[in-house]
C-alpha positions as CSV (number, residue, x, y, z in Angstrom):
1,X,21.9,8.3,3.7
2,X,19.4,7.2,6.2
3,X,15.7,7.9,6.1
4,X,12.8,7.4,8.4
5,X,9.1,7.2,9.0
6,X,8.0,9.8,11.5
7,X,5.3,8.9,13.9
8,X,2.5,11.5,14.4
9,X,-0.4,10.5,16.6
10,X,-0.7,6.7,16.5
11,X,-0.1,5.9,12.8
12,X,3.0,6.1,10.7
13,X,2.8,8.8,8.1
14,X,5.6,9.5,5.6
15,X,8.2,12.1,6.5
16,X,11.6,12.0,5.0
17,X,14.8,13.6,6.2
18,X,17.9,13.2,4.1
19,X,21.5,13.6,5.0
20,X,24.3,14.3,2.5
21,X,25.8,11.2,1.1
22,X,26.7,10.1,-2.4
23,X,25.6,12.0,-5.5
24,X,22.3,10.2,-6.2
25,X,18.7,11.1,-5.8
26,X,16.6,8.8,-3.7
27,X,12.9,9.0,-4.8
28,X,10.2,10.1,-2.4
29,X,7.7,7.7,-1.0
30,X,4.2,7.4,-2.5
31,X,1.8,10.0,-1.2
32,X,-0.3,8.8,1.7
33,X,1.4,5.4,2.1
34,X,1.6,4.1,5.6
35,X,3.7,1.4,7.1
36,X,2.9,-2.3,6.6
37,X,0.7,-3.8,9.4
38,X,-0.4,-7.1,10.7
39,X,-4.1,-7.1,11.7
40,X,-4.2,-9.3,14.8
41,X,-7.7,-10.1,16.1
42,X,-8.2,-9.7,19.9
43,X,-10.8,-12.5,19.8
44,X,-10.1,-16.2,20.4
45,X,-6.9,-15.8,22.5
46,X,-5.5,-13.1,20.1
47,X,-3.4,-15.6,18.1
48,X,-5.0,-15.1,14.7
49,X,-4.3,-12.5,11.9
50,X,-6.1,-11.6,8.7
51,X,-5.0,-12.9,5.4
52,X,-6.4,-14.1,2.0
53,X,-7.5,-17.7,2.3
54,X,-4.6,-20.1,1.5
55,X,-2.4,-17.1,0.8
56,X,-4.4,-16.7,-2.5
57,X,-3.5,-14.0,-4.9
58,X,-6.9,-14.4,-6.7
59,X,-9.4,-11.6,-7.1
60,X,-12.4,-12.5,-5.0
61,X,-10.5,-14.7,-2.5
62,X,-12.1,-14.7,0.9
63,X,-10.3,-12.9,3.8
64,X,-9.9,-15.2,6.8
65,X,-8.2,-15.4,10.1
66,X,-5.2,-17.7,10.5
67,X,-2.5,-18.2,13.0
68,X,-0.2,-15.2,13.0
69,X,3.2,-15.9,11.4
70,X,6.0,-14.2,9.6
71,X,4.4,-14.2,6.1
72,X,3.7,-11.5,3.5
73,X,0.1,-12.6,3.1
74,X,-0.5,-11.3,6.6
75,X,0.8,-7.9,5.8
76,X,-1.4,-5.0,4.8
77,X,-0.5,-1.6,3.5
78,X,-2.7,1.3,4.6
79,X,-3.2,4.1,2.2
80,X,-5.1,7.3,2.9
81,X,-7.7,8.0,0.2
82,X,-9.4,11.1,1.5
83,X,-12.4,12.0,3.6
84,X,-11.0,10.0,6.6
85,X,-11.0,6.8,4.6
86,X,-8.3,4.2,4.2
87,X,-7.6,1.4,1.8
88,X,-6.0,-1.8,3.1
89,X,-3.9,-3.5,0.4
90,X,-2.6,-7.0,0.9
91,X,1.2,-7.1,0.4
92,X,1.2,-10.6,-1.0
93,X,-1.6,-10.2,-3.5
94,X,-1.6,-6.5,-4.2
95,X,-5.4,-6.5,-3.8
96,X,-7.5,-4.5,-1.4
97,X,-9.8,-5.4,1.5
98,X,-13.3,-5.3,0.1
99,X,-16.9,-5.8,1.4
100,X,-18.4,-8.3,-1.1
101,X,-21.9,-6.9,-1.3
102,X,-24.1,-4.3,0.3
103,X,-24.2,-2.7,3.7
104,X,-25.8,-5.7,5.4
105,X,-24.9,-7.7,8.5
106,X,-22.8,-10.7,7.5
107,X,-21.6,-9.4,4.2
108,X,-18.3,-11.3,3.6
109,X,-15.0,-9.6,3.2
110,X,-12.8,-10.5,0.2
111,X,-9.8,-9.1,-1.7
112,X,-10.4,-7.2,-4.9
113,X,-8.6,-5.0,-7.4
114,X,-8.0,-1.6,-5.7
115,X,-10.3,1.0,-7.0
116,X,-12.5,3.9,-5.8
117,X,-15.7,2.1,-4.9
118,X,-17.0,2.5,-1.3
119,X,-16.7,-1.2,-0.6
120,X,-13.0,-0.7,-0.2
121,X,-13.2,2.3,2.1
122,X,-12.5,1.8,5.8
123,X,-12.4,4.2,8.7
124,X,-9.9,3.6,11.5
125,X,-11.2,4.1,15.1
126,X,-9.6,3.7,18.5
127,X,-6.6,4.8,20.6
128,X,-3.0,3.8,19.9
129,X,-2.7,0.4,18.4
130,X,-6.0,-1.2,19.5
131,X,-8.5,-0.2,16.9
132,X,-11.6,-1.1,14.9
133,X,-12.3,-0.7,11.2
134,X,-15.7,0.8,10.2
135,X,-16.8,-0.2,6.7
136,X,-17.9,2.8,4.6
137,X,-19.7,0.6,2.0
138,X,-22.5,2.6,0.4
139,X,-21.5,5.6,2.5
140,X,-22.6,3.9,5.8
141,X,-20.9,3.8,9.2
142,X,-22.9,1.1,10.9
143,X,-20.8,-2.0,10.2
144,X,-17.4,-3.0,11.4
145,X,-14.7,-5.5,10.2
146,X,-15.5,-8.6,12.3
147,X,-14.3,-12.2,12.6
148,X,-16.9,-15.0,12.8
149,X,-16.3,-16.9,16.0
150,X,-17.8,-20.0,14.4
151,X,-15.5,-20.1,11.4
152,X,-12.4,-18.5,9.9
153,X,-14.1,-16.0,7.6
154,X,-14.2,-12.3,8.1
155,X,-17.3,-10.2,7.4
156,X,-18.9,-6.9,8.3
157,X,-21.2,-6.8,11.3
158,X,-23.0,-4.1,13.2
159,X,-20.4,-2.2,15.3
160,X,-20.6,-3.4,18.9
161,X,-17.1,-3.1,20.4
162,X,-16.7,-6.8,21.1
163,X,-13.3,-8.5,20.8
164,X,-14.2,-9.9,17.4
165,X,-14.2,-6.3,16.0
166,X,-11.1,-5.1,17.8
167,X,-7.7,-5.3,16.1
168,X,-4.2,-5.0,17.4
169,X,-2.2,-3.4,14.6
170,X,1.6,-3.5,14.6
171,X,4.4,-3.3,12.2
172,X,6.4,-6.5,11.9
173,X,10.2,-6.6,11.9
174,X,10.7,-9.5,9.5
175,X,9.8,-7.8,6.2
176,X,12.2,-7.7,3.3
177,X,11.5,-6.6,-0.3
178,X,12.0,-9.2,-3.0
179,X,14.4,-8.7,-6.0
180,X,16.2,-5.5,-4.8
181,X,19.7,-7.0,-4.7
182,X,21.5,-6.0,-7.9
183,X,19.4,-3.0,-8.5
184,X,20.7,0.6,-8.6
185,X,20.1,2.2,-5.2
186,X,17.5,4.6,-6.5
187,X,15.5,1.8,-8.2
188,X,15.8,-0.3,-5.0
189,X,14.6,2.6,-2.9
190,X,11.5,3.0,-5.1
191,X,10.6,-0.7,-4.6
192,X,11.2,-0.5,-0.9
193,X,8.9,2.6,-0.7
194,X,6.2,0.8,-2.7
195,X,6.3,-2.0,-0.2
196,X,5.5,0.4,2.5
197,X,8.9,0.5,4.1
198,X,11.7,3.0,4.3
199,X,15.2,2.3,2.8
200,X,18.1,2.9,5.1
201,X,21.2,2.9,2.9
202,X,24.5,1.9,4.4
203,X,28.1,1.7,3.0
204,X,29.6,-1.8,2.6
205,X,31.8,-3.1,5.5
206,X,33.9,-6.2,5.8
207,X,32.9,-8.8,4.6
208,X,30.2,-7.2,2.4
209,X,32.8,-5.0,0.7
210,X,34.1,-8.0,-1.2
211,X,30.8,-8.0,-3.1
212,X,31.5,-4.7,-4.7
213,X,33.2,-4.3,-8.0
214,X,33.6,-1.4,-10.5
215,X,30.5,-2.7,-12.2
216,X,28.3,-2.6,-9.1
217,X,28.9,1.0,-7.9
218,X,25.7,2.5,-6.5
219,X,24.1,-1.0,-6.6
220,X,22.5,-2.9,-3.7
221,X,24.4,-6.0,-2.7
222,X,22.8,-6.9,0.6
223,X,19.4,-6.4,2.2
224,X,18.6,-6.9,5.9
225,X,15.1,-6.8,7.5
226,X,14.3,-4.8,10.6
227,X,16.8,-2.1,9.7
228,X,18.9,0.1,12.0
229,X,18.5,0.7,15.7
230,X,15.2,1.6,17.3
231,X,16.3,5.2,17.3
232,X,17.2,5.1,13.6
233,X,14.2,3.0,12.4
234,X,11.5,3.5,14.9
235,X,8.1,2.5,13.7
236,X,4.7,1.5,14.9
237,X,4.6,0.4,18.6
238,X,8.4,0.5,18.8
239,X,8.7,-1.9,15.9
240,X,11.1,-1.3,13.0
241,X,9.7,-0.4,9.6
242,X,13.0,0.1,7.7
243,X,15.1,-2.1,5.5
244,X,18.8,-1.8,5.4
245,X,20.4,-1.8,1.9
246,X,24.1,-2.1,1.6
247,X,25.0,0.1,-1.4
248,X,28.4,-0.1,-3.1
249,X,30.1,3.2,-3.4
250,X,28.7,4.8,-0.2
251,X,31.4,6.1,2.0
252,X,31.3,5.6,5.8
253,X,32.2,9.3,6.4
254,X,29.3,10.5,4.3
255,X,26.6,8.0,5.5
256,X,25.0,9.7,8.5
257,X,21.7,9.3,10.4
258,X,19.0,11.7,9.4
259,X,16.3,11.0,11.9
260,X,13.7,13.5,13.2
261,X,11.5,12.2,16.0
């Protein structure tokens, strides 16, 4: 069974195509969940990405720019929340990008428990993968997500189209989902979906088949990041957004690609 994010327009939306495999039901992805992204600032040589300060998981922690690296604190999950708005949830903390205050120039940006307040609503603007984020705090559309050139903190600032407000969004290829090995395939798939990725299930092959026993049938024994070929796991900007799960009990002759471009 292989499954895939389809790519309409310039964002990854969820679309699942399932091929016959073993007798198990893979759960559907959460409604409106989009692929995990890194938010790379185009200012200051374009080497910095947004993350909670010191990789904090605390509510109220400031959002800052830091050197881009392969780390979960620099991953954000986009979720559509209606009326053209998005939420951006940090993968590491599980908290949402939030304007900490009113619709005012220089209001700092923090992470906060995901909820329905306007401080967490963002509007995505721009072609392809070079975008800006307009804050919808208090229903306004005047202020954009911005990095302070004189310090690491992010804030909202009147939209002006300068590099400090332009973001290169792309899906990384290093993501794995913690604690899925040993889970039943359906339970593992649910965790993968909730991480903003798509599970691509493969049968065991030598030497991974030695990990399978009668007690581990339909269980995940190996997880690999950046799953499949580009054709099988094509994501944002040509990046891969799948995770390969080796599942005991899957048969090679029944595991087939089910990809619709």
